[in-house]
N, C-alpha and C positions, 0 to 999 in steps of 0.2 A: 051891274051894280047891285041887283037884288041878290046875287049869289053871295056877295060880301056881307050883306045884311043877314042873310040866312045863316051864314057861318058864325057871325057874331051872336045871333040869337041862340044857336045851338051851344056855343061856348059858354054863354052866360047861364043857360039852363043846366049844363053839366056842372058848372061851378056852384050853382045854388044847391043841386042835389048832393054834391060832395060835402058842402058845408053842413047840410042837414044830417048826414050819416053820423051815427054815434062813434066815438073813438074809444068806447069803454073796453072793447076786447083788446085793443092795443095797450090801453092803460093797465089792464089786468095782466097781459103778457109781460109788460115792462116791470110791473111790481113783482111778478113771480120770478123773473130773471134776476132782478135786483135782490130779492129776498134770498135766492139761492147764493148769490154772490156774497151777501152779508153773513149767511150761515157758515160759510167756510172761510171766514176772515183770517183764521190762523194758518191756513194752508198756503203753499207757495203759488206764485203767479202761474207757473206751468200747470199745476193742479187745477187752478181756476180755468185756464184756457181749455184744457182737455175736457173738463166737466161741462163748460159752456158749449163746446163744439158738439158734445153728445146731446145736450138739451136742445140746441138749435137744430140739429139734424132731425130729431123727433118732431119738433115744431114745424120744420119745413116739410117733412113727410105728411103731417096732418094737414097742412095748408094745401099741399098739392092734391091730396085725396078730396078735401072739401071743395076745392075749385073744380076738379073734374066731376064731382057729384052734381055741382050746380051748372055743368055744361060749359065751363070756361076752360080756356087753354092756358095753363100756368106757364110762366117763363122760368123753366127749371134753372138755367144758368144764372139768371139774374137773382132769383130767390136765394140760391146757395151762395153766390158771391156776396150778396148783401149781408147775409148772416156771418160769413167768414170775416168780412170787413168789420162788422160790429164786434166780434170776439177779439179781433186783432187790436182794434182801437181800445177796447176795455182793458185788455192785458197790457198794452203799451202804456196807457194812462196809469194803471195800477203800479207798474214798474217805475215809472217816472215820479209819481207822487209819493211812493213809499220812501224815496230818498229824502223827501222834503217834510212830510207830515205823517203823523201816526194815524190820521183819520182818512187815509187813502181809500180804504174799502168803502167807507160811507160816501165819499165824494164820487167814486166810480159807480156805486149803486144808484145814487141820485141821477147821475149822468145817463145811466142805462134807461131809467124810467123816462126821463125827458126825451132822450133820443128815440126810443121805441114808440112813445106816444106821439111825438111830433112828426117824425120822419116816416114812420111805418105806413100810415094811410097814403101819403103822397107817393112813396116808392112803390107800393103795391098797385096803385092806380096806373102809374107810369109803366110798370112792367106788364100789367094786363093790357094796356093800350098797345104797347109794342108787340106783344104776342098776338093780339087780334089782327094787327096790321100785317104781320108776317104770315099768319094763317090765310088771310084774305088774298095776299099776293101769291101764295102757293096755289090756292084754289083757282085764281085767275090764270096763272101760268099753266096749270093742268088743263083748264078749259081751252086755252089757246092751242096747246099742243094736241088736244084730242079733237079739235074742230077741223074736219077735212076740207071744208069749203074755204076757210081762211087761207090754208096752204095752197089750194088750187087757184084762188084768185090772185095770190101774189105771184105764182108761177106764170099764170096767164098774162099778167101785166108785163112781166119780163119778156116773155116770148113775143108779145105784140110789138114791143119797142124794137126788137131785133128785125122784124119783117119790114 
């Protein structure tokens, strides 16, 4: 029973810390991406997509370097796939909205700001948690495979049962 209470206490502490963390760098990144989208409003959707992929690649590279500098294990695949999905959603929305309204660039830019600011912190925390869990599992597996006593006791138990 105390284990359940301890888990709930840790969860509420993590939630409180996450709520206190500022989202300003996500807001700034969202505004920068949206500004870039708006600056090239007269270009084609393909141009937007390629340009955004280049910008997102640079941002992802910076994020990986910063995470490694802070001693964290970044989730490379999740970071890259999240950015690819963001670009695909923006390009798809631009293409669909361009058929309906002339303000499609503005709508997509606002959507980018909202999406990066709202979803960015949560997705980064989720990716970091999963990467830490995988790293811990790898360390535990390496510890098990390198422990000679664990293998010997398992073999000893099998040989005792046969006698």
